[in-house]
N, C-alpha and C positions, 0 to 999 in steps of 0.2 A: 576690263580694261582699261589697261591706258597704251599704248602702246609708246615710245617712247626711238633716243633717233639705233639705239641698236639690240632695245630688248625687248620685254613688256610686260609689263608688273601692275596687278594688281590692287584698289581705290578699297576705301572705305570712306562715303558721304553719311554726314545725319545731318541736318534743316536746311534749307530751300531761300533763305534769303539772308542778309544783316551781311556785317562784316567775311571775308575766307581770311579763318587758319588752318593752313598745315601745318600735320606732329609727320615727324621724321622722331621714326624710331630706336632703338637699342640695339647693337650689335649678340647675335644670336636669336633673337627678336620676332618679328613681324610689325606691320598694323591690325594685330588681334589686342596687342595689348592695351591699346589706348579703347578699347570699348566698352569700360569700365569708369572712363572719364566723358565719352562720346557723349552722351545727354545732358546731359547740363551744358554744357560746352555748347551745343547747339542752338543754348535757350536763344534767338538772336542773333541768330551765327548763321556760316554756313561752316563748317569742319571737315576737315578732308587728310586723311591716312592714307601713306601710299608705303608697300616694299619692297627697303632696301635691295639695289641690285647681290645679290646669295642668299634673299632667301627670305620668307614663302616664296606669295609667288612669280617671286621676279631669282631665282632658285639656279634656272637655265641662264642667266643674266649672262655677259663676259666678263671676269674678275677687272672687279678697278686696279688701278694703280697709284693711284692717290687719289683723294679728299676729293681732289678740284676734278675727278670724274663723277663722283656724290653729286659733288657739288652743281654741275649743268644738266646733269636728272636732275632734281629738284628744279630750275628755271626752264627743265625738257615739265614739269609735269604741270608748273604757272602757267606757259603755252598752252601748253595742253586744255589745258580749263579754261584756259584766253583770261584769264585774270595780270592785270597792266605788274601788282602788287599783294602782297597777308600779309599774316601775322604768324609769324612762322615759327613753330614750339621746337624743336631740341634733344631728347634725351641720351645721355652720355656720349654716347659713338654719336648720336643725329644732335646731339650736341655741336660734338668736332666739325660736320657738316654742314650745321646752320652757320659756324662762326666763319670757317672757312667760306661759305657764299656772303658769306655778310661783309664782306671783306675786299671781294671780289663785286659785286653787282648794288648792296647798299640802299638802292632803288626799285630795287627787289620785297621791297619790304616794308612794312607798313610798323610792326615792332621786332621785336627780337625777345625770346624767351628761353637761356638753357637750364635746367637739367640737372645737376652730379651727372655733371660733365666736368671738363679740365682745358684750358689755354693754349696748354705746351704736354709736348710729348713725353715718351716712358722709353724709350727706344727699346732697350735691351731687358722694361720686363711685355710688353708686344709684340717681340719677334721669337722669348720661351715660351709663351704661347699660341703664336702660328707654329712655331716648332716642334713644339710638344700635341699635336693634332697632324699635324705628316706621321711625326713619327709610330704615335700611341693608336690615335687615328677619335674619334668622337667620344664613343661611353668611357675614356681618364678622365676629359674634359668635363664634366657632363657635372657631379658632381661638388669640384675645387673652384667651379662657374653662382653655385648654388649657396655654399658659404662666403661666397664676394657679395653675391646681390642681395642677398634676404637676410631678417634677425633670427635666433636659433629659435626663437620661439613660433616663426612663420618656417621655418623648417622644421622643427620638434611639430606641430601640429598638422604637416603635409595641404597647406591650402592649396586651392586651386592655380591660388598665382604659381606656389614655387611649385607646384606639376606645370603648368603652363611652362616654364621657364628651364625646366629638365624637360618634357618632352620638343621644345624646340634648341634650345644643344643639339642633343641628340639626332635630330631632323637635320645635321645645317652637314653638307662638306666639309671633310676638314677639307679641298683646294677649298672653298671658297668662307673660311675660316680663316683659314690663315691670309687672305689675300686682306679682308680686312684688320687683319691685325695691320696692315703691314700695311696698309695704307694710313693703319692713324697715325704713324709712325712720324709718315709726312705733315703734322697736322704741321702748321707754320702761321699764328692768329698771333699771334700774346705781342703785345702792344698796338695791334693795329685797329683795335677798335674806337680808338682815340678821337678818332671824325665821327661816328657812326651818330645821327642826332637823332635817330628813331626810339621812340619809347624801349628800353629793357628791362630783365627777368631777369633775376639769376636763384636758384632753388637749389639750394642747397639738404637736404636730411641728419638728420643731426647722427644717424646710429647707420649712413654711411662708409662703408671700409673705403674701396678703392679713392671716394672723387672725400679732401677732406672741409669744411666749412672754409674755414683759412684761405686754401686758397680760389673756392667759389668768390667770398667776399674781393677780396684780391683783383679777382672777374671781374667782380660789378663795381667796384673805386674805378676802369682801365672801363667805363663807356659813360662817356655822357651821359648817357640820361637814364644811369645807372641800377636798380634797387635791387638791392640781398635783403631774402628770408630764409629765417632758420627750421622748418620743422622738426620738430622733436623728434626722436626715437622711428624719422622715416629711413628707410635701407635704399640703399639702389637703386631701385628699380622699385622707382615710388607707384607710379602708377597699378603694379600689383600688388605690394601691402597693406597700402594709402591712397587707394583711389582718391577717395572727395577730402585727403588735406591738400590733395594736385589740382583736383576740378575746382574746388573751393578759391588758389591762389589763385588757375590761370581766372577765374572767372570775375576773381575779383578785377586782376590787373589788362582785363580784354573787354578794349569796349565791343558792344550789342547793337543791336537798331534799335 
């Protein structure tokens, strides 16, 4: 457990030496969504994954109002780990947080990897998801979310990743879910990474319904050292359906000891 400014959170760690890598998970999940890529990434690196506030072992934390609250949590995690900078990887919601942090404090980033995310908010969509949980509870959000996040083949097979994601949504408090979506409404980074000078990787999934490849390609084009790759057949929750492809892409991008 790590103690941050106003809450505690759980931490996973793999590797004992090498460049530090910090992983930020998606909305409705927790740090365990990285489990299937941790061992490969930890070869020659120190890899950390923590629970974002409102999720996992940080479920009881005060709700965020803005993505800057979550960016400051990232800085607090780096401080607690005694890291001046790290290679930051964010998936979906985690990618929005990572971009927000990179705009505010680029010196804390050795590199930036953005998976299945966006650099622009969709306020009506995000508010609908927040209000739907407040009105109907979490059970009503489960299947709609699963259909956005996975391929029909994975859903039909009821894979371990699908089961994990379903239980993650079901376990969240409606107020925490709503607060997270409303925090995403405050995403304000479009065009602001033009002065970010560290290496950056943007990964799109060819089967990702929420995030289109064109949007992510444009995001990468706006970062001076931005690289873009599209992985065919990969859905939104990349590490839960095709972890081997994500691990390989990150392993090729991140430096090691």
